[in-house]
C-alpha positions as CSV (number, residue, x, y, z in Angstrom):
1,M,4.6,3.7,13.8
2,S,5.5,0.4,13.5
3,T,9.2,-0.8,12.7
4,S,10.7,-4.0,11.3
5,S,14.2,-3.7,13.0
6,P,15.6,-6.5,13.8
7,S,16.7,-6.3,16.9
8,G,14.8,-7.0,19.7
9,T,14.0,-9.7,22.5
10,W,12.3,-12.0,21.0
11,R,14.1,-11.8,17.5
12,E,17.8,-12.9,18.9
13,P,18.0,-16.4,19.7
14,I,17.3,-16.6,16.6
15,L,19.2,-14.1,14.6
16,A,22.0,-15.4,16.6
17,Q,21.6,-18.9,14.4
18,F,22.8,-16.4,11.5
19,S,26.1,-14.5,12.2
20,H,28.2,-13.7,10.2
21,D,31.0,-16.2,10.6
22,I,28.5,-18.9,10.6
23,A,27.7,-17.6,6.5
24,S,30.8,-17.7,6.0
25,V,31.1,-21.4,6.3
26,A,28.0,-22.6,6.5
27,R,26.3,-22.7,3.1
28,L,23.0,-24.8,3.6
29,T,20.7,-24.3,6.6
30,V,17.3,-26.2,7.3
31,V,14.9,-24.5,10.1
32,A,12.2,-26.3,11.3
33,D,9.1,-23.5,11.5
34,P,6.0,-24.5,12.2
35,D,4.7,-21.3,13.8
36,E,6.5,-19.0,10.5
37,L,8.3,-16.7,12.8
38,L,10.9,-16.7,9.9
39,T,7.9,-15.0,7.9
40,E,8.3,-11.8,10.3
41,Q,10.0,-8.8,7.9
42,G,12.3,-8.3,10.9
43,I,13.7,-12.1,11.3
44,V,13.8,-11.9,7.1
45,D,15.3,-9.0,7.0
46,G,17.8,-10.0,9.9
47,I,18.7,-12.6,8.4
48,R,19.3,-11.8,4.6
49,Q,21.6,-9.0,6.2
50,R,23.6,-11.5,7.6
51,G,24.3,-12.9,3.8
52,F,21.5,-16.1,3.7
53,E,18.9,-16.5,1.6
54,I,15.3,-18.0,2.6
55,V,13.2,-20.4,0.5
56,P,10.4,-22.0,2.2
57,F,9.8,-25.9,1.1
58,E,6.0,-26.2,0.0
59,D,6.5,-28.3,-3.1
60,H,8.7,-30.4,-4.2
61,V,8.6,-30.0,-7.5
62,A,9.0,-26.2,-6.9
63,F,12.0,-26.4,-4.2
64,R,13.9,-29.0,-6.9
65,Y,14.1,-26.8,-9.5
66,A,14.5,-23.5,-7.3
67,Y,17.1,-25.2,-5.5
68,E,19.1,-27.1,-8.5
69,R,19.2,-23.2,-10.6
70,R,19.5,-20.9,-7.8
71,F,22.0,-23.0,-5.5
72,R,23.1,-26.4,-6.6
73,E,24.9,-24.6,-9.9
74,I,26.6,-21.8,-8.0
75,W,28.2,-23.9,-5.4
76,D,29.1,-26.6,-8.1
77,N,30.9,-24.0,-9.9
78,G,32.5,-23.1,-7.1
79,N,30.9,-20.0,-5.6
80,E,29.4,-19.4,-2.4
81,T,26.2,-18.8,-1.3
82,N,24.4,-19.8,1.9
83,L,20.6,-21.1,1.0
84,V,17.9,-21.3,4.4
85,V,15.6,-24.4,3.8
86,V,12.6,-23.6,5.7
87,L,10.0,-26.1,6.2
88,R,6.3,-25.0,7.6
89,A,6.0,-28.0,10.4
90,A,7.8,-29.2,13.5
91,R,11.3,-31.1,13.6
92,S,9.7,-34.8,14.0
93,D,8.3,-34.3,11.0
94,I,10.5,-33.1,8.1
95,S,11.0,-36.6,6.5
96,G,9.6,-35.0,3.3
97,L,12.6,-32.8,3.0
98,P,15.3,-34.2,0.4
99,F,17.6,-36.6,1.4
100,D,20.7,-35.4,0.6
101,L,19.8,-31.4,2.4
102,L,18.4,-33.2,5.4
103,Q,21.9,-35.1,5.3
104,Q,24.1,-31.9,5.3
105,A,22.4,-30.2,7.3
106,E,22.4,-33.1,9.8
107,R,26.0,-33.3,9.1
108,D,27.0,-29.4,9.7
109,R,25.1,-28.9,13.0
110,R,22.4,-27.1,10.7
111,L,19.2,-28.6,11.6
112,L,17.7,-26.0,13.4
113,S,13.9,-25.7,14.9
114,F,12.1,-22.5,16.4
115,S,8.9,-22.3,18.0
116,L,6.7,-19.9,20.0
117,A,6.2,-21.9,22.9
118,E,10.3,-21.6,23.3
119,L,10.2,-18.1,22.8
120,F,6.9,-16.9,24.6
121,P,6.9,-20.2,27.6
122,S,4.3,-18.4,29.6
123,L,1.2,-17.8,26.7
124,A,-0.6,-20.4,25.0
125,P,1.3,-20.8,21.9
126,H,-2.1,-22.3,20.3
127,V,-3.2,-18.4,21.0
128,L,-0.6,-17.0,20.0
129,S,-0.4,-18.7,16.4
130,E,-3.3,-16.6,15.6
131,L,-1.5,-13.3,15.5
132,D,-0.5,-11.5,11.9
133,R,3.8,-11.8,13.5
134,N,4.3,-7.9,13.3
135,E,2.3,-8.0,17.2
136,L,5.0,-9.9,18.1
137,D,7.2,-7.7,19.1
138,A,4.2,-6.1,21.3
139,V,4.1,-8.7,22.8
140,S,8.1,-9.6,23.7
141,T,7.9,-5.9,25.4
142,A,5.0,-7.2,27.9
143,Q,6.5,-10.2,28.3
144,Q,9.3,-8.6,29.7
145,L,7.4,-5.7,31.8
146,F,4.3,-8.1,33.5
147,K,6.6,-11.3,33.6
148,P,3.5,-13.0,33.5
149,E,2.9,-16.9,35.4
150,A,2.0,-20.0,33.0
151,M,-1.6,-18.2,31.1
152,G,-4.1,-20.7,29.8
153,E,-5.4,-20.0,26.1
154,N,-8.7,-17.6,28.0
155,A,-5.6,-15.6,30.1
156,T,-3.2,-15.9,27.2
157,R,-5.9,-14.2,25.8
158,D,-6.8,-11.1,27.6
159,F,-3.3,-10.4,28.0
160,L,-2.7,-9.5,24.4
161,L,-6.2,-7.7,24.2
162,R,-4.4,-5.4,26.8
163,N,-1.3,-5.1,26.5
164,V,-0.9,-5.6,22.6
165,F,-4.4,-4.0,20.9
166,R,-5.2,-2.2,24.4
167,L,-8.7,-3.5,24.5
168,D,-9.3,-4.1,28.0
169,P,-12.8,-5.1,29.1
170,A,-12.3,-3.2,32.5
171,Q,-11.5,-0.2,31.4
172,I,-15.0,0.3,29.1
173,Q,-17.1,1.4,31.9
174,S,-19.5,4.6,28.9
175,D,-20.8,4.3,26.2
176,A,-17.8,6.8,25.3
177,D,-15.5,4.2,26.7
178,L,-16.6,1.5,24.8
179,L,-16.7,3.8,21.2
180,R,-13.5,4.8,21.8
181,A,-11.7,1.3,22.4
182,L,-13.9,0.7,19.0
183,L,-11.9,3.9,17.1
184,R,-8.8,2.7,18.0
185,R,-9.6,-0.7,17.2
186,H,-10.4,-0.5,13.8
187,Y,-8.4,3.3,13.1
188,S,-5.6,1.4,13.9
189,G,-5.6,-1.2,11.0
190,K,-4.6,-4.2,13.4
191,I,-6.0,-7.3,12.5
192,V,-7.5,-8.9,15.2
193,P,-7.8,-12.7,15.4
194,K,-11.4,-13.8,15.8
195,S,-10.9,-15.3,18.6
196,L,-9.8,-12.7,20.5
197,D,-12.6,-10.9,18.9
198,E,-15.0,-13.5,20.2
199,R,-13.3,-13.3,23.7
200,L,-13.4,-9.6,24.3
201,I,-17.3,-9.6,22.9
202,H,-18.0,-12.6,25.3
203,L,-16.3,-10.2,28.2
204,L,-18.1,-7.1,27.4
205,R,-21.4,-9.2,27.6
206,S,-21.0,-11.3,30.8
207,T,-21.4,-7.8,32.4
208,G,-24.7,-7.0,31.9
209,R,-23.9,-4.3,30.0
210,W,-23.8,-3.4,25.8
211,H,-26.9,-6.2,25.0
212,D,-28.3,-2.9,22.7
213,W,-25.0,-3.1,20.6
214,P,-24.3,-4.4,17.7
215,L,-21.0,-6.2,18.9
216,D,-21.0,-9.7,16.6
217,Q,-21.6,-7.0,13.6
218,I,-19.0,-3.4,14.3
219,L,-16.2,-5.2,16.9
220,P,-14.9,-7.6,13.8
221,S,-15.6,-5.7,11.4
222,R,-14.5,-2.5,10.2
223,A,-17.2,-1.7,7.3
224,S,-19.7,-2.6,9.8
225,Y,-18.7,-0.2,12.6
226,L,-18.3,3.4,10.5
227,E,-21.9,2.1,8.5
228,F,-22.9,2.2,12.4
229,L,-21.2,5.8,12.7
230,Q,-22.3,7.1,9.7
231,E,-25.8,6.9,10.4
232,R,-25.7,8.2,13.7
233,W,-23.9,10.7,12.9
234,P,-26.3,13.2,11.3
235,I,-28.7,12.0,14.2
236,F,-25.7,13.5,17.1
237,L,-25.6,16.8,14.3
238,Q,-29.3,17.6,14.7
239,R,-29.5,16.5,18.8
240,R,-26.6,18.9,18.8
241,L,-28.2,21.8,17.1
242,D,-31.7,21.1,18.8
243,W,-30.1,21.3,22.3
244,Q,-28.2,25.2,20.6
245,E,-31.5,26.0,20.1
246,G,-33.1,25.6,23.5
247,G,-33.8,21.8,23.8
248,L,-35.0,18.8,22.8
249,R,-37.9,19.0,19.7
250,E,-40.4,16.3,20.4
251,E,-40.6,14.5,16.7
252,P,-40.9,11.0,15.3
253,E,-37.2,9.5,14.6
254,P,-36.9,10.5,10.7
255,Y,-33.5,8.0,10.4
256,D,-33.9,4.3,9.0
257,L,-31.6,2.7,11.1
258,K,-29.3,0.0,9.6
259,F,-27.8,-1.4,13.1
260,S,-29.1,-1.9,16.4
261,G,-28.2,-0.3,19.1
262,P,-28.1,3.8,20.5
263,K,-29.6,6.3,18.6
264,H,-27.1,8.7,20.5
265,L,-23.7,8.3,20.5
266,P,-21.3,10.7,22.4
267,F,-19.0,12.1,19.4
268,D,-18.4,14.9,21.1
269,H,-16.6,13.1,24.5
270,D,-13.0,14.3,24.4
271,D,-11.9,10.9,24.2
272,V,-14.1,10.7,20.8
273,R,-13.4,13.6,18.8
274,V,-10.2,13.2,18.8
275,Y,-11.0,11.0,16.5
276,V,-13.4,12.3,14.3
277,D,-11.2,14.6,12.3
278,N,-9.3,12.2,10.9
279,L,-12.1,10.0,9.8
280,F,-13.7,12.5,7.7
281,T,-10.5,13.4,6.5
282,D,-9.3,9.8,5.3
283,G,-11.9,9.4,3.7
284,L,-13.2,6.7,6.7
285,L,-16.8,8.8,7.0
286,I,-18.6,10.9,4.9
287,P,-19.6,14.1,5.1
288,T,-23.6,15.1,5.8
289,N,-25.7,17.0,4.1
290,R,-28.7,16.3,6.3
291,V,-28.2,19.6,8.6
292,S,-27.3,22.9,6.7
293,R,-23.2,23.7,7.5
294,S,-24.0,27.1,7.8
295,L,-25.4,25.6,11.0
296,V,-21.8,24.6,12.3
297,D,-19.3,26.6,10.4
298,G,-16.2,27.6,12.6
299,T,-17.0,24.1,15.2
300,W,-15.5,21.0,15.3
301,M,-18.7,19.3,13.3
302,A,-17.9,21.4,10.3
303,V,-15.7,18.9,8.9
304,G,-18.5,16.2,8.9
305,V,-21.2,18.2,7.5
306,A,-21.2,18.9,3.5
307,G,-21.1,22.5,1.9
308,S,-19.4,24.3,-1.3
309,E,-17.8,20.4,-3.1
310,S,-14.4,22.7,-4.6
311,A,-14.5,23.8,-0.7
312,D,-14.9,20.9,0.7
313,H,-12.6,18.8,-1.5
314,T,-9.5,22.0,-1.2
315,S,-10.0,21.5,2.4
316,R,-9.7,18.1,3.1
317,F,-6.7,17.8,0.4
318,R,-5.3,20.6,2.7
319,R,-6.0,18.2,5.9
320,L,-4.6,15.2,4.0
321,L,-1.0,16.3,2.9
322,D,-1.4,17.8,7.1
323,L,-1.7,13.9,8.1
324,S,0.6,12.7,5.1
325,H,3.6,14.8,6.0
326,S,3.1,14.4,10.0
327,N,2.5,10.4,9.6
328,S,5.0,9.8,7.0
329,P,6.5,6.2,7.4
330,L,10.3,5.4,8.4
331,L,13.5,3.9,6.3
332,S,12.3,1.4,9.3
333,S,9.1,0.5,9.3
334,D,7.2,-2.3,7.9
335,H,5.5,-2.7,4.9
336,H,2.0,-2.4,6.5
337,D,2.7,1.4,7.2
338,W,3.7,1.9,3.6
339,V,0.3,0.0,2.9
340,Q,-1.3,2.8,4.5
341,A,0.8,5.2,3.5
342,A,-0.9,4.3,0.0
343,V,-4.3,4.2,0.6
344,R,-3.9,8.3,2.3
345,W,-1.8,9.7,-0.8
346,A,-4.2,7.9,-3.3
347,E,-6.7,9.7,-1.7
348,I,-4.3,12.6,-2.1
349,V,-3.9,11.9,-5.1
350,A,-7.7,11.6,-6.7
351,L,-8.6,14.9,-5.0
352,R,-5.7,16.7,-6.5
353,W,-6.7,15.9,-9.7
354,S,-11.1,16.1,-9.1
355,L,-10.1,20.1,-8.2
356,H,-8.8,20.6,-11.4
357,G,-8.6,24.6,-11.9
358,D,-9.4,25.3,-8.7
359,V,-5.7,24.4,-6.7
360,A,-4.2,27.4,-5.8
361,S,-0.4,28.0,-6.2
362,E,0.8,27.0,-2.7
363,D,-1.2,24.1,-3.1
364,K,0.6,22.7,-5.7
365,D,3.4,23.1,-4.2
366,R,2.8,21.3,-1.5
367,F,1.4,18.6,-3.1
368,N,4.2,18.4,-5.8
369,A,7.2,18.9,-2.9
370,A,4.8,15.8,-0.4
371,H,5.0,14.3,-3.9
372,Q,8.3,14.3,-4.3
373,L,9.1,13.2,-0.8
374,I,6.9,9.9,-0.8
375,E,8.7,8.9,-3.9
376,Q,11.9,9.1,-2.0
377,S,11.9,8.0,0.9
378,F,9.1,4.4,-0.5
379,Y,12.3,4.4,-2.8
380,A,14.7,4.0,0.0
381,W,12.6,1.9,1.4
382,M,11.8,-0.7,-1.8
383,V,16.3,-0.4,-2.5
384,T,16.1,-1.9,1.6
385,H,13.4,-4.4,2.3
386,Y,12.4,-5.1,-1.0
387,A,13.9,-8.5,-1.0
388,S,12.0,-9.4,1.9
389,L,8.5,-9.4,1.1
390,H,8.4,-12.4,-1.3
391,S,9.7,-14.2,2.3
392,L,6.4,-13.1,4.7
393,S,3.4,-14.8,5.3
394,Y,0.5,-14.7,3.4
395,L,-2.0,-14.8,6.2
396,P,-4.2,-12.9,7.5
397,R,-3.0,-10.6,4.5
398,P,-1.5,-11.2,1.4
399,V,1.3,-9.1,0.9
400,M,2.1,-9.8,-2.3
401,V,0.2,-10.5,-5.4
402,H,1.7,-13.1,-6.3
403,Q,0.3,-14.6,-2.8
404,I,-3.4,-14.4,-3.7
405,P,-4.3,-17.9,-4.8
406,K,-2.3,-19.4,-1.8
407,Y,-4.4,-17.1,0.6
408,M,-7.6,-18.1,-1.7
409,A,-7.2,-21.3,-0.9
410,H,-6.7,-21.0,2.4
411,R,-10.0,-19.7,2.8
412,L,-11.3,-22.7,0.2
413,T,-10.1,-25.0,3.1
414,A,-11.1,-23.3,6.0
415,K,-15.0,-22.3,4.8
416,G,-15.0,-25.8,3.1
417,S,-16.3,-27.7,0.3
418,T,-19.1,-25.0,-0.7
419,T,-17.4,-22.0,-0.8
420,K,-17.0,-20.1,-4.5
421,L,-14.2,-17.6,-4.7
422,A,-13.1,-15.4,-7.6
423,V,-10.7,-13.2,-7.9
424,V,-11.0,-9.9,-9.7
425,I,-7.8,-8.1,-11.5
426,I,-8.2,-4.8,-12.9
427,D,-5.2,-4.5,-15.1
428,G,-3.2,-1.1,-14.3
429,L,-5.5,0.2,-11.6
430,A,-3.5,2.1,-9.2
431,M,-4.3,2.8,-5.7
432,D,-5.4,6.4,-6.8
433,Q,-7.4,5.7,-8.9
434,W,-9.5,3.4,-7.5
435,A,-10.3,5.6,-5.1
436,V,-11.8,7.6,-8.0
437,V,-14.0,4.2,-9.2
438,R,-15.1,3.8,-5.1
439,Q,-16.2,7.6,-5.6
440,E,-18.7,5.8,-8.3
441,M,-19.8,2.7,-6.8
442,P,-23.2,2.1,-5.8
443,H,-24.5,4.0,-2.3
444,G,-25.3,0.8,0.1
445,K,-25.7,-2.1,-2.6
446,W,-21.9,-3.6,-1.5
447,V,-20.0,-3.5,1.9
448,T,-15.7,-3.4,0.7
449,E,-12.6,-3.4,2.9
450,D,-10.3,-1.8,1.0
451,F,-5.9,-2.7,2.2
452,G,-2.9,-3.6,-0.4
453,V,-0.5,-5.4,-1.8
454,F,2.3,-5.2,-3.9
455,A,3.2,-5.5,-7.3
456,W,6.2,-8.1,-8.7
457,V,9.1,-5.4,-9.8
458,P,9.1,-4.9,-12.4
459,T,5.8,-3.9,-12.7
460,L,4.5,-5.1,-16.1
461,T,1.4,-7.3,-16.8
462,S,3.5,-10.3,-17.9
463,V,5.3,-10.5,-15.1
464,S,3.1,-9.7,-12.1
465,R,0.0,-10.6,-13.2
466,Q,1.4,-13.6,-14.6
467,S,2.7,-14.3,-10.8
468,I,-0.4,-13.8,-9.4
469,F,-2.3,-16.9,-12.0
470,A,0.2,-18.8,-11.1
471,G,0.7,-18.0,-7.6
472,D,4.2,-17.9,-7.1
473,P,7.5,-15.7,-8.0
474,P,8.7,-15.2,-11.2
475,F,12.0,-17.5,-11.4
476,F,9.2,-20.0,-11.6
477,F,8.1,-19.0,-15.0
478,G,10.7,-17.5,-16.6
479,Q,10.4,-19.8,-20.0
480,S,7.0,-17.2,-20.3
481,L,7.9,-14.4,-18.7
482,Y,7.5,-12.0,-21.8
483,T,3.6,-12.8,-22.2
484,T,0.8,-13.3,-20.8
485,G,-0.6,-16.2,-23.0
486,K,0.3,-18.8,-20.5
487,E,-1.9,-17.8,-17.6
488,E,-5.3,-19.7,-18.0
489,Q,-2.3,-22.8,-18.1
490,H,-1.2,-21.4,-14.6
491,W,-4.7,-20.9,-12.9
492,S,-5.6,-24.5,-14.2
493,R,-2.4,-26.0,-12.9
494,F,-2.8,-24.2,-9.5
495,W,-5.9,-25.7,-8.4
496,E,-5.0,-28.5,-9.7
497,D,-2.4,-28.8,-7.1
498,R,-4.5,-28.1,-4.6
499,G,-7.0,-31.2,-4.6
500,L,-9.4,-29.4,-7.2
501,R,-10.7,-31.3,-10.8
502,K,-10.6,-29.7,-13.7
503,G,-12.7,-27.3,-14.8
504,D,-13.5,-26.3,-11.0
505,A,-11.3,-23.2,-11.4
506,V,-12.5,-20.5,-14.7
507,Y,-10.2,-17.8,-16.4
508,A,-11.2,-15.0,-18.3
509,C,-9.4,-11.7,-19.5
510,Q,-11.0,-8.9,-21.4
511,G,-10.3,-9.4,-24.7
512,T,-8.0,-6.1,-26.8
513,L,-11.4,-3.4,-27.3
514,E,-13.8,-6.0,-26.1
515,D,-17.0,-4.3,-24.9
516,D,-16.9,-4.5,-21.6
517,Y,-20.6,-5.7,-21.3
518,A,-19.9,-8.7,-24.3
519,F,-17.0,-9.7,-22.2
520,I,-19.2,-9.9,-18.5
521,A,-21.6,-12.1,-20.5
522,R,-18.8,-14.3,-21.2
523,V,-17.8,-14.1,-18.0
524,S,-21.1,-15.2,-16.5
525,G,-21.4,-18.3,-19.1
526,K,-18.6,-19.0,-17.6
527,L,-19.3,-18.9,-13.7
528,D,-22.5,-21.4,-14.8
529,E,-20.5,-23.4,-15.7
530,P,-21.5,-26.2,-12.7
531,R,-18.3,-27.3,-11.6
532,C,-17.3,-23.5,-11.6
533,R,-15.9,-23.0,-8.0
534,I,-12.9,-20.7,-8.3
535,A,-13.1,-17.9,-10.9
536,G,-9.8,-15.5,-12.6
537,I,-11.2,-12.1,-13.9
538,V,-8.9,-9.9,-15.8
539,V,-10.8,-6.0,-16.6
540,G,-8.6,-5.2,-19.4
541,T,-10.2,-1.7,-20.1
542,I,-8.4,0.4,-17.8
543,D,-4.6,-0.5,-18.5
544,Q,-5.7,0.1,-22.5
545,M,-7.0,3.2,-21.3
546,L,-3.7,3.5,-19.9
547,H,-1.8,3.3,-22.9
548,G,-3.3,6.4,-24.9
549,I,-2.9,8.9,-22.2
550,V,-1.4,11.6,-23.6
551,T,-2.6,14.1,-21.0
552,G,-1.1,12.7,-17.7
553,T,-2.6,12.0,-14.2
554,D,-5.7,14.5,-14.5
555,G,-6.9,12.6,-18.0
556,M,-6.5,9.7,-16.8
557,H,-8.5,9.8,-13.8
558,A,-11.3,11.5,-15.9
559,G,-11.3,8.2,-18.5
560,V,-10.9,6.2,-14.9
561,R,-14.0,8.2,-13.6
562,H,-16.1,7.8,-17.3
563,W,-15.7,4.0,-17.2
564,A,-16.5,4.2,-13.4
565,K,-20.1,5.5,-14.3
566,R,-20.6,3.8,-16.6
567,G,-21.5,0.8,-14.5
568,A,-19.4,-2.2,-16.6
569,L,-17.7,-3.1,-13.0
570,W,-20.6,-3.0,-11.1
571,R,-22.7,-5.1,-13.8
572,L,-19.6,-7.8,-13.1
573,L,-19.7,-7.8,-9.4
574,D,-23.3,-8.5,-9.6
575,A,-22.5,-11.2,-11.5
576,L,-20.4,-12.2,-9.0
577,L,-22.0,-11.9,-5.8
578,D,-25.2,-13.0,-7.4
579,R,-23.9,-16.2,-7.7
580,D,-22.4,-16.4,-4.4
581,F,-18.7,-16.3,-4.8
582,E,-17.3,-14.2,-1.9
583,V,-15.2,-11.5,-4.2
584,I,-11.4,-10.2,-3.9
585,L,-10.8,-7.4,-6.6
586,T,-7.3,-6.2,-7.1
587,A,-4.8,-5.1,-9.8
588,D,-1.1,-6.5,-10.4
589,H,0.3,-3.2,-10.6
590,G,-0.7,1.0,-10.8
591,N,1.1,3.8,-13.0
592,V,2.4,6.9,-12.6
593,E,2.8,10.5,-14.4
594,G,6.5,10.2,-15.7
595,I,8.5,13.1,-17.1
596,G,11.3,12.5,-20.2
597,I,15.0,12.0,-19.2
598,G,15.6,10.5,-22.8
599,K,15.1,7.3,-24.7
600,P,17.9,4.8,-24.6
601,N,19.4,3.9,-27.9
602,V,19.5,0.1,-26.6
603,G,17.8,-0.9,-30.3
604,A,17.1,-5.0,-30.1
605,T,19.8,-5.5,-27.4
606,A,16.7,-4.7,-25.2
607,D,14.1,-7.5,-24.4
608,E,11.4,-5.1,-23.1
609,R,11.5,-1.6,-23.5
610,G,9.3,0.2,-21.5
611,E,8.7,3.7,-20.6
612,R,9.5,3.3,-16.9
613,V,11.8,0.3,-17.3
614,H,14.1,-1.3,-19.5
615,V,14.8,-5.1,-19.6
616,F,18.0,-6.9,-20.8
617,R,19.0,-10.8,-20.7
618,D,23.1,-9.7,-20.4
619,V,23.9,-7.6,-17.6
620,L,26.8,-6.3,-19.5
621,L,24.1,-3.9,-21.8
622,R,22.1,-2.7,-19.0
623,S,25.4,-1.8,-17.1
624,N,26.3,0.2,-20.7
625,T,23.1,1.7,-21.2
626,S,23.1,2.6,-17.0
627,V,25.9,5.1,-17.9
628,T,24.1,7.3,-19.8
629,Y,21.6,7.5,-17.6
630,P,23.2,7.1,-14.3
631,S,20.4,8.4,-12.2
632,A,18.3,5.3,-12.9
633,L,17.9,2.2,-10.9
634,E,19.6,-1.4,-11.7
635,W,17.0,-3.5,-9.9
636,P,18.8,-6.7,-8.5
637,S,17.4,-10.3,-9.9
638,I,14.7,-10.1,-6.5
639,G,12.1,-13.5,-8.0
640,L,13.4,-13.1,-11.4
641,P,15.5,-15.0,-13.8
642,E,19.2,-14.7,-13.6
643,D,19.1,-13.6,-17.1
644,Y,16.1,-11.4,-16.3
645,H,18.2,-7.9,-16.0
646,V,16.0,-4.8,-15.4
647,L,17.1,-1.0,-15.7
648,I,14.4,1.0,-13.6
649,A,13.8,4.4,-14.9
650,P,14.2,7.3,-11.2
651,P,11.0,7.9,-9.5
652,L,8.8,10.2,-11.9
653,R,10.3,10.0,-14.5
654,A,10.5,8.2,-18.0
655,F,12.6,6.4,-20.8
656,I,11.4,8.7,-23.5
657,A,12.4,12.4,-25.3
658,D,13.2,14.8,-23.0
659,G,10.5,17.3,-20.8
660,R,8.1,14.6,-22.4
661,R,4.8,13.3,-19.9
662,T,3.8,10.3,-20.1
663,V,1.8,7.9,-17.5
664,A,2.8,4.4,-17.3
665,H,4.0,1.7,-15.5
666,G,7.2,-0.7,-14.5
667,G,9.3,0.8,-12.0
668,I,9.1,1.0,-8.3
669,C,6.7,4.6,-7.7
670,I,4.5,4.1,-4.6
671,E,1.6,4.3,-7.5
672,E,3.2,1.4,-9.3
673,A,4.0,-1.0,-6.7
674,I,1.1,-0.9,-4.2
675,V,-2.1,-1.8,-5.6
676,P,-5.4,-2.4,-4.5
677,F,-6.5,-5.4,-2.5
678,V,-10.4,-4.9,-1.9
679,T,-12.7,-7.5,-0.5
680,V,-16.8,-7.2,-2.2
681,A,-19.8,-8.7,-0.2
682,K,-23.3,-7.9,-0.4
683,S,-24.7,-5.1,1.9
684,V,-26.6,-6.6,4.6
């Protein structure tokens, strides 16, 4: 389990420049940070805990607006706050910073710079720069342990493969070794840079072995590797059963394999078998029906063979609860750990409500206890760490939803002018509902890579969805924070600011009660416009369904499943992929079932009166309301305008009549705050 603790050798030279003593005398610091070290969660948390606030300098206009509103006014009023302005540039290239800030920082000797080359002098900085900053702890530990001499790029890659990702070609001598290495690489969820994957493939092939393995496909792509395992699992089972019956049968191979390579994989090797149970439990592999369950009952192989649907779901539900309990993130865990926990929890919730009356009372009790525990733990983590998330890098994947267009812009730059990109935002789709939708996806038609991303708090459509189209935190569009009417304008401005012409980026939002297929036809017309290269599409059916649900999560899941079976989403994806768009599927917020604790009597004093959140323009009005609801949370104005004061209902509770049930959004439950981030591509 990784942590975001600010302690650690590589962080110490940076955090030493942001002590509490310095905070008491220096209100402005400018940092040249070409390697984006100040986007690592432990660094960001550490700087914030010492009384500083980080603001990146990316755009002159946006920065000046934030500076004048959030800092200059405070200083002019005689109050103190500590600003850290971060430039993603070398110290020799900071001339773009406003002169008054640069002059003040130089006068106070608060013009700083940090780089990978200074912190890791033995390793090639170009290679290190490709790493997720979350991996620098492992790099630091390995550097201290082995004390390497100065290395070139390939030697650095070999060092990182061995000591950070535990992928040592010298230790891969058999099929089982390779299978285990790939399982470790993909099951961990770590993001391995492309150049390291290419280096590993080169080293493996240079041994004269593995030429029959499709390494170019299954090493970099988790989805491809899982497909590779999936199509070979039934072959392994049949071969194993044949041996048990007295020997192998000579018959034509009945399986049509998509991937080249060996047909027979050593799933029963001790180093491989340890992963098999979790792969099926987490839903990464699907149990086969090509062999009879009765032939494997009571063996370790039974987890991968389909039997009775109800019994299989119950068994998997129990195993997932065990995994969730034993791998629960800690308060010190980083955002990656919580995203992984959210993905697993989504599978648990989807299974819970697919079982209906088949759930034993003790399983219901276990689920309810686990639900309370994960919400309490996530609540504490959000209160401690959420403020750091918007300062983290959007590479290699976005952390928050407003970073999605920046991530898309990076891909556009990296892949060239012919690339076409689309983001499909399914308004209100929780991670557990995506698990339901995915079960109805046409088999073998697309390849998906499933991750997660954080919504903006409060998890309201006008806040979080608008941030996606603006590409900015809500602070920057405070004047339209109570409406979604500016989204198309935000979307066009974002892409025009990055050099695209008017009309290159299109926007389409499903209207209230607009038929799915009429909407798809309207979207298709926009996609066929000659200059269309970027598409931002909002599917509104789930959110409209959400506001009509009165039967709780089970009713919500039933409605979502019915919608998925109708196939409108699949037609929309077809429309995009057939036109050669790269597709990201996401949501602006999720939703969760809550039990009423009473409805605040706020009348017209609250600007937003949701079931999970109330918003006030006056902090005293919020305080007066929270007195009546002491378990509610007065959320700090993180990334929000100063006159936007949020009161959030406790986990799994709602501001409705006492004891009533509702499915709603706006708060910080894990189902509301972590939403799907899925890449979709055509299956080859």
